A tleap script that builds the chain and sets N, CA, C and O, in Angstrom:
source leaprc.protein.ff14SB
mol = sequence {
  NMET ASN ILE ILE PRO MET GLU LEU ALA SER
  ASN ILE ALA ASP LEU THR VAL ILE ARG ASN
  ILE LEU THR HIE GLN TYR LEU ASP LEU GLU
  TRP ASP LYS ILE LYS ASN PHE LEU ALA SER
  GLY PRO GLU ASN VAL LYS LYS PHE VAL GLN
  ALA ALA GLN LYS ILE THR GLN SER GLN CVAL
}
set mol.1.N position { -0.132 -0.912 14.183 }
set mol.1.CA position { 0.135 -2.264 14.693 }
set mol.1.C position { 1.707 -1.074 14.902 }
set mol.1.O position { 2.618 -1.781 15.331 }
set mol.2.N position { 2.092 0.090 14.761 }
set mol.2.CA position { 2.839 0.798 14.864 }
set mol.2.C position { 4.871 -0.404 14.392 }
set mol.2.O position { 6.079 -0.325 14.616 }
set mol.3.N position { 4.019 -1.151 13.793 }
set mol.3.CA position { 5.982 -1.301 13.876 }
set mol.3.C position { 7.307 -0.722 13.367 }
set mol.3.O position { 8.484 -0.920 13.668 }
set mol.4.N position { 6.738 -0.006 12.564 }
set mol.4.CA position { 7.969 0.872 11.874 }
set mol.4.C position { 7.011 2.408 11.851 }
set mol.4.O position { 5.782 2.408 11.779 }
set mol.5.N position { 8.014 3.890 11.943 }
set mol.5.CA position { 7.587 4.397 12.265 }
set mol.5.C position { 6.592 4.661 10.523 }
set mol.5.O position { 6.672 4.149 9.406 }
set mol.6.N position { 5.567 5.930 11.282 }
set mol.6.CA position { 4.637 6.235 10.249 }
set mol.6.C position { 5.313 7.107 8.617 }
set mol.6.O position { 4.924 7.188 7.452 }
set mol.7.N position { 6.667 7.696 9.532 }
set mol.7.CA position { 7.347 8.499 7.759 }
set mol.7.C position { 7.766 7.411 7.044 }
set mol.7.O position { 7.705 7.230 5.828 }
set mol.8.N position { 8.452 6.281 8.421 }
set mol.8.CA position { 9.017 5.484 6.981 }
set mol.8.C position { 7.972 5.082 6.395 }
set mol.8.O position { 7.772 5.331 5.206 }
set mol.9.N position { 7.134 4.390 7.146 }
set mol.9.CA position { 5.879 3.646 6.585 }
set mol.9.C position { 6.279 4.147 4.971 }
set mol.9.O position { 6.848 3.483 4.105 }
set mol.10.N position { 5.656 5.868 4.885 }
set mol.10.CA position { 5.039 6.304 4.036 }
set mol.10.C position { 6.615 6.342 2.933 }
set mol.10.O position { 6.563 5.693 1.888 }
set mol.11.N position { 7.508 6.878 3.164 }
set mol.11.CA position { 7.882 6.527 1.935 }
set mol.11.C position { 9.148 5.512 1.299 }
set mol.11.O position { 10.042 5.691 0.472 }
set mol.12.N position { 8.673 4.262 2.225 }
set mol.12.CA position { 8.462 2.865 1.483 }
set mol.12.C position { 7.553 3.101 0.958 }
set mol.12.O position { 7.611 2.810 -0.236 }
set mol.13.N position { 6.641 3.529 1.281 }
set mol.13.CA position { 5.508 3.135 0.399 }
set mol.13.C position { 5.821 4.274 -1.181 }
set mol.13.O position { 5.624 3.786 -2.293 }
set mol.14.N position { 6.147 5.274 -1.083 }
set mol.14.CA position { 6.166 6.259 -2.341 }
set mol.14.C position { 7.404 5.127 -3.155 }
set mol.14.O position { 7.684 5.625 -4.246 }
set mol.15.N position { 8.032 4.057 -2.970 }
set mol.15.CA position { 8.470 3.994 -3.357 }
set mol.15.C position { 8.397 2.594 -4.671 }
set mol.15.O position { 8.982 2.219 -5.687 }
set mol.16.N position { 7.142 2.193 -3.691 }
set mol.16.CA position { 6.263 1.022 -5.348 }
set mol.16.C position { 5.847 2.571 -6.308 }
set mol.16.O position { 6.031 2.456 -7.519 }
set mol.17.N position { 5.395 3.744 -5.890 }
set mol.17.CA position { 5.097 4.867 -7.017 }
set mol.17.C position { 6.321 5.145 -8.035 }
set mol.17.O position { 6.124 5.042 -9.246 }
set mol.18.N position { 7.617 5.506 -7.512 }
set mol.18.CA position { 8.504 5.028 -7.515 }
set mol.18.C position { 8.823 3.810 -9.056 }
set mol.18.O position { 9.059 4.204 -10.198 }
set mol.19.N position { 8.755 2.721 -8.730 }
set mol.19.CA position { 8.797 1.763 -8.969 }
set mol.19.C position { 7.420 0.942 -10.829 }
set mol.19.O position { 7.282 0.325 -11.886 }
set mol.20.N position { 6.996 1.603 -9.912 }
set mol.20.CA position { 5.608 1.849 -11.178 }
set mol.20.C position { 5.901 2.679 -12.587 }
set mol.20.O position { 5.555 2.534 -13.759 }
set mol.21.N position { 6.681 3.579 -11.887 }
set mol.21.CA position { 7.228 4.967 -13.272 }
set mol.21.C position { 8.020 4.449 -14.347 }
set mol.21.O position { 8.006 4.497 -15.577 }
set mol.22.N position { 8.656 3.981 -13.520 }
set mol.22.CA position { 10.042 3.412 -13.903 }
set mol.22.C position { 9.602 1.977 -14.831 }
set mol.22.O position { 9.618 2.226 -16.037 }
set mol.23.N position { 9.258 0.697 -14.540 }
set mol.23.CA position { 8.584 -0.266 -14.976 }
set mol.23.C position { 7.954 0.090 -15.483 }
set mol.23.O position { 8.534 0.266 -16.554 }
set mol.24.N position { 6.993 0.414 -15.588 }
set mol.24.CA position { 5.651 0.549 -17.073 }
set mol.24.C position { 6.068 1.481 -18.286 }
set mol.24.O position { 5.485 1.397 -19.367 }
set mol.25.N position { 7.152 2.416 -18.048 }
set mol.25.CA position { 7.713 3.294 -18.343 }
set mol.25.C position { 7.188 3.848 -18.788 }
set mol.25.O position { 7.269 3.804 -20.016 }
set mol.26.N position { 5.815 5.233 -17.886 }
set mol.26.CA position { 5.251 5.519 -17.894 }
set mol.26.C position { 6.185 7.248 -19.109 }
set mol.26.O position { 7.207 7.917 -18.956 }
set mol.27.N position { 4.574 7.230 -20.609 }
set mol.27.CA position { 5.630 8.434 -20.854 }
set mol.27.C position { 5.847 10.126 -20.263 }
set mol.27.O position { 6.515 11.105 -20.598 }
set mol.28.N position { 4.922 9.803 -19.271 }
set mol.28.CA position { 4.879 11.405 -18.615 }
set mol.28.C position { 5.263 11.139 -17.590 }
set mol.28.O position { 4.579 11.154 -16.567 }
set mol.29.N position { 6.774 10.758 -17.689 }
set mol.29.CA position { 7.691 10.653 -16.287 }
set mol.29.C position { 7.223 11.855 -15.066 }
set mol.29.O position { 6.516 12.851 -15.220 }
set mol.30.N position { 7.777 11.441 -14.057 }
set mol.30.CA position { 7.099 12.377 -12.872 }
set mol.30.C position { 8.449 12.905 -12.371 }
set mol.30.O position { 8.858 12.488 -11.288 }
set mol.31.N position { 9.166 13.778 -13.063 }
set mol.31.CA position { 11.061 13.811 -12.674 }
set mol.31.C position { 10.450 14.315 -11.007 }
set mol.31.O position { 10.863 13.566 -10.122 }
set mol.32.N position { 9.915 14.994 -10.721 }
set mol.32.CA position { 10.363 15.472 -9.394 }
set mol.32.C position { 9.893 14.414 -8.461 }
set mol.32.O position { 9.875 14.409 -7.230 }
set mol.33.N position { 9.594 13.700 -9.150 }
set mol.33.CA position { 9.322 12.669 -7.717 }
set mol.33.C position { 10.636 11.090 -8.080 }
set mol.33.O position { 10.812 9.997 -7.542 }
set mol.34.N position { 11.150 11.682 -9.026 }
set mol.34.CA position { 12.117 10.101 -9.609 }
set mol.34.C position { 13.155 11.608 -8.753 }
set mol.34.O position { 13.008 11.394 -7.549 }
set mol.35.N position { 13.931 12.736 -8.896 }
set mol.35.CA position { 14.696 13.485 -7.906 }
set mol.35.C position { 14.746 12.777 -6.499 }
set mol.35.O position { 15.750 12.162 -6.141 }
set mol.36.N position { 13.703 12.882 -5.774 }
set mol.36.CA position { 12.603 12.978 -4.568 }
set mol.36.C position { 13.551 11.079 -4.391 }
set mol.36.O position { 14.498 10.658 -3.727 }
set mol.37.N position { 13.030 10.753 -4.939 }
set mol.37.CA position { 13.766 9.084 -4.157 }
set mol.37.C position { 15.221 9.136 -4.325 }
set mol.37.O position { 15.977 8.552 -3.548 }
set mol.38.N position { 15.782 10.085 -5.706 }
set mol.38.CA position { 17.015 9.479 -5.461 }
set mol.38.C position { 17.842 9.781 -4.762 }
set mol.38.O position { 18.823 9.112 -4.439 }
set mol.39.N position { 17.399 11.397 -4.260 }
set mol.39.CA position { 18.005 12.187 -2.879 }
set mol.39.C position { 17.752 10.900 -2.056 }
set mol.39.O position { 18.618 10.032 -1.943 }
set mol.40.N position { 16.507 10.814 -1.476 }
set mol.40.CA position { 16.485 9.629 -0.146 }
set mol.40.C position { 16.244 8.257 -0.107 }
set mol.40.O position { 16.485 7.460 0.800 }
set mol.41.N position { 15.716 8.069 -1.248 }
set mol.41.CA position { 15.540 6.746 -1.427 }
set mol.41.C position { 16.269 5.735 -0.776 }
set mol.41.O position { 15.621 5.051 0.017 }
set mol.42.N position { 17.606 5.446 -0.939 }
set mol.42.CA position { 18.804 4.792 -0.518 }
set mol.42.C position { 19.277 5.094 1.010 }
set mol.42.O position { 20.355 4.603 1.346 }
set mol.43.N position { 18.636 5.777 1.851 }
set mol.43.CA position { 18.068 5.988 3.308 }
set mol.43.C position { 17.346 5.665 3.898 }
set mol.43.O position { 17.380 5.327 5.082 }
set mol.44.N position { 16.176 5.722 2.865 }
set mol.44.CA position { 14.924 4.911 3.687 }
set mol.44.C position { 15.045 3.768 4.198 }
set mol.44.O position { 14.706 3.172 5.221 }
set mol.45.N position { 15.920 3.488 2.729 }
set mol.45.CA position { 15.630 1.309 2.608 }
set mol.45.C position { 16.459 1.489 4.027 }
set mol.45.O position { 15.932 1.171 5.093 }
set mol.46.N position { 18.062 2.129 3.940 }
set mol.46.CA position { 18.455 2.242 5.017 }
set mol.46.C position { 17.557 1.644 6.347 }
set mol.46.O position { 17.421 0.536 6.865 }
set mol.47.N position { 17.032 2.995 6.594 }
set mol.47.CA position { 16.075 2.665 7.575 }
set mol.47.C position { 14.710 1.998 7.367 }
set mol.47.O position { 13.715 2.554 7.833 }
set mol.48.N position { 14.645 1.332 6.980 }
set mol.48.CA position { 14.010 0.617 6.774 }
set mol.48.C position { 14.460 -1.073 7.236 }
set mol.48.O position { 13.798 -1.994 7.713 }
set mol.49.N position { 15.362 -0.992 6.984 }
set mol.49.CA position { 16.263 -2.512 6.754 }
set mol.49.C position { 16.345 -2.897 8.124 }
set mol.49.O position { 16.166 -3.950 8.736 }
set mol.50.N position { 16.781 -1.324 8.528 }
set mol.50.CA position { 17.277 -1.134 10.546 }
set mol.50.C position { 15.881 -2.504 11.396 }
set mol.50.O position { 15.714 -3.606 11.917 }
set mol.51.N position { 15.019 -0.725 10.748 }
set mol.51.CA position { 13.376 -1.437 11.568 }
set mol.51.C position { 13.479 -2.835 11.687 }
set mol.51.O position { 13.357 -3.466 12.737 }
set mol.52.N position { 13.752 -3.384 10.349 }
set mol.52.CA position { 12.851 -4.717 10.261 }
set mol.52.C position { 13.704 -6.213 11.091 }
set mol.52.O position { 13.194 -7.204 11.614 }
set mol.53.N position { 15.417 -5.756 10.888 }
set mol.53.CA position { 17.147 -6.252 11.713 }
set mol.53.C position { 16.210 -6.169 13.529 }
set mol.53.O position { 16.080 -7.152 14.259 }
set mol.54.N position { 15.754 -4.897 13.822 }
set mol.54.CA position { 15.381 -4.882 14.916 }
set mol.54.C position { 14.333 -5.432 15.396 }
set mol.54.O position { 14.475 -5.985 16.486 }
set mol.55.N position { 12.605 -5.465 14.578 }
set mol.55.CA position { 12.123 -6.102 14.950 }
set mol.55.C position { 12.043 -8.045 15.085 }
set mol.55.O position { 11.329 -8.833 15.706 }
set mol.56.N position { 13.236 -8.170 14.101 }
set mol.56.CA position { 13.096 -9.697 14.031 }
set mol.56.C position { 14.330 -10.014 15.251 }
set mol.56.O position { 14.302 -10.946 16.055 }
set mol.57.N position { 15.211 -9.143 15.150 }
set mol.57.CA position { 16.414 -10.001 17.068 }
set mol.57.C position { 15.095 -9.867 17.988 }
set mol.57.O position { 14.930 -10.542 19.005 }
set mol.58.N position { 14.285 -9.024 17.563 }
set mol.58.CA position { 14.069 -8.958 19.445 }
set mol.58.C position { 12.452 -10.442 20.007 }
set mol.58.O position { 11.879 -10.786 21.041 }
set mol.59.N position { 12.413 -10.838 18.364 }
set mol.59.CA position { 11.296 -11.789 18.233 }
set mol.59.C position { 12.292 -12.899 18.237 }
set mol.59.O position { 11.439 -13.716 17.889 }
set mol.60.N position { 13.451 -13.679 18.342 }
set mol.60.CA position { 14.647 -14.224 18.492 }
set mol.60.C position { 14.866 -15.013 20.017 }
set mol.60.O position { 15.936 -15.560 20.282 }
savepdb mol mol.pdb
quit
């Protein structure tokens, strides 16, 4: 469908990995993934919201 850019979709999907790591309190925390999320996560979420708003506005 290509509703949002593939790279953004992949980045957003990575959020579930971080959620699982933190939610399930894995003992072997993957600190590199957490560090990467903290560096790029907020910007990826912002881009996702913008893409979703663009889609919903075009359907009104």
